[in-house]
N, C-alpha and C positions, 0 to 999 in steps of 0.2 A: 373815823380814822381808818386808813387803808390797812388791809391784812398784811401787806408787805410790798417792797419795791422790786419790780421785775424789769429787767432789760430784755426787750424782744428785738433781736437782731436777725433779720432775714432779708434776702435779696428779693424775694417774691412778694409783690404788692398784695396779692390776695391773702397770703399767709399773714402778713403784717395786719391787714384789715380784720380778718376773721378772728385770728387768735388774740390779737390785741384787744379787740372789742369784747370778746368773751371774758378775757381776764379783768378788764375794767368793770364789766357787768358783775363779775364775781367778787369785786371789792379790792382788787389789787391796784396799786399805783404803777402804771406801766409807761415806760419810755420806749419808743419805737424808732429804730434806725434801719437803714438798708445797706450800709457798708461797714467794713471792718474798722476803718480809720475813725469814723465817727463814733462807733461803739466803744473803741478803746479810749477816746477822748472823754466820753461820758463816764466810763468806768473810773477813770482817773479823777474826774471832777465831782462825782455824786456817789453817795452810798447806795448800794443795791444789796438785795438779799439773795437773788437768784438770777441766772442768765438762761434765757431760752433762745437758742440760735441754730442756724445751720452749721454744718462742719466748716464750710468754706463761704467766705463773703468777699466781695470785691474790695480790694485795698491797694495801697501803694506797693506793698511788698508781695501781694498775691500769695501769701502763705496761709496755711490752715488757720482760720480764726480761733478755734478752740485751743490750738497749740499756743497762739499769742496770749490768750487769756491765762493759760496755765503758767506762762513764762513771766507774767507781770505780778509783782508783789501786791498791787492794789486789787487784783482779781483772782489770784491763784486759789484762794480759799473758798471761793463762792461755788455753790452747787450749779452744775450746768446740765440743762436738758437739751438734747440735740433733737431737732425736728428737721428731717432732711429727706431728699429724694436720692441721696447717695446711699444705696442700700446694699451694695455688694459686700461680701465677707471682708475684703481688705478695709472697707470703710467702717464696718462694725469693730474690727480689730483696732483700728486707729482710735475710735471712740473709747474703747476699753483701755488702751494704752494711755490715753490722756485723762483717765479717771473721770469720765463723764458720769453723771448720776443716773441718766436715763437716755436711751437711744430709741427714738420713735420715728420709724419710717413713714414718710407721707404716702398717701393721705392719712390723716388721723382724725378721729372725732374730737371736736373741741372739748367735750366733757372728759375724754381720756387725758388730755393735757391738764385740765383743771385738777383732776384726781392725782396725777403725778406731782404737780406743784404743791397741792395740799399735803401730800405725804411727806414731801421734802421739808416743808415748813414745820411739820409735826416732829421731825427728827432733831434731837439736840445737836447744836453746832456752835460755832463761834457766834458772838453777839450779832443779832440782826439789827439793821438800821431801824430807827424809829422816826425817821424824817418823812413827813407826808407832803411832799412837793406835788404841785399840779403836774398832770401828765398831758400828753398829746390828746387831742380830742378824738374820740372814737364814736362810731355810729352804734348807738344802743340797740337799734333794730336788728342788727346782725346777730346779737346774742339772744334775742327773744325766742323762746321756744326750743332752745337747744338742750 
C-alpha cells in the first residue's frame, strides 16, 4: 500500500520525471501533470494527501496555481510544497501569504523533497486519503542511488 497520494504539478518535464520517479520509488502514489487546468480537474476528481507544485503553471486563467488551490474547497486544506525557480523575495512572500507548507527553490536534491513530504505526512491533519490508485509510470532508474 502506498504511503500516500501526491499530486505533482510542474511545467518542467525534468522536474516531473525526476521528482515523480523519486516519490514513486519512495512508496508514494503519484499523479503527474504539467498544467494548472489538468491539476485542478484531478484535485476535484481524486483524493490527494499533498500537492507538490510550482507557484505558477500554464492554465486558461494564467493565474497563480497555488492561489487557485487555496481558493477551491476540494483542495484548500491540502498541504502544499512549492518547488520553483521563482525565488525572489516577492515570490517567497506570495508563498507565505498563500500558506504553503514549504518553499523549495530549484534546484533541490530529491532527498530534500522526500524529507519535506515525510515530515508533512507525520504532522496531524485532516483525514488523509486511503485510496491506492495506480499512478503514471515512472522510470525507476532515475531514483536509484539518490
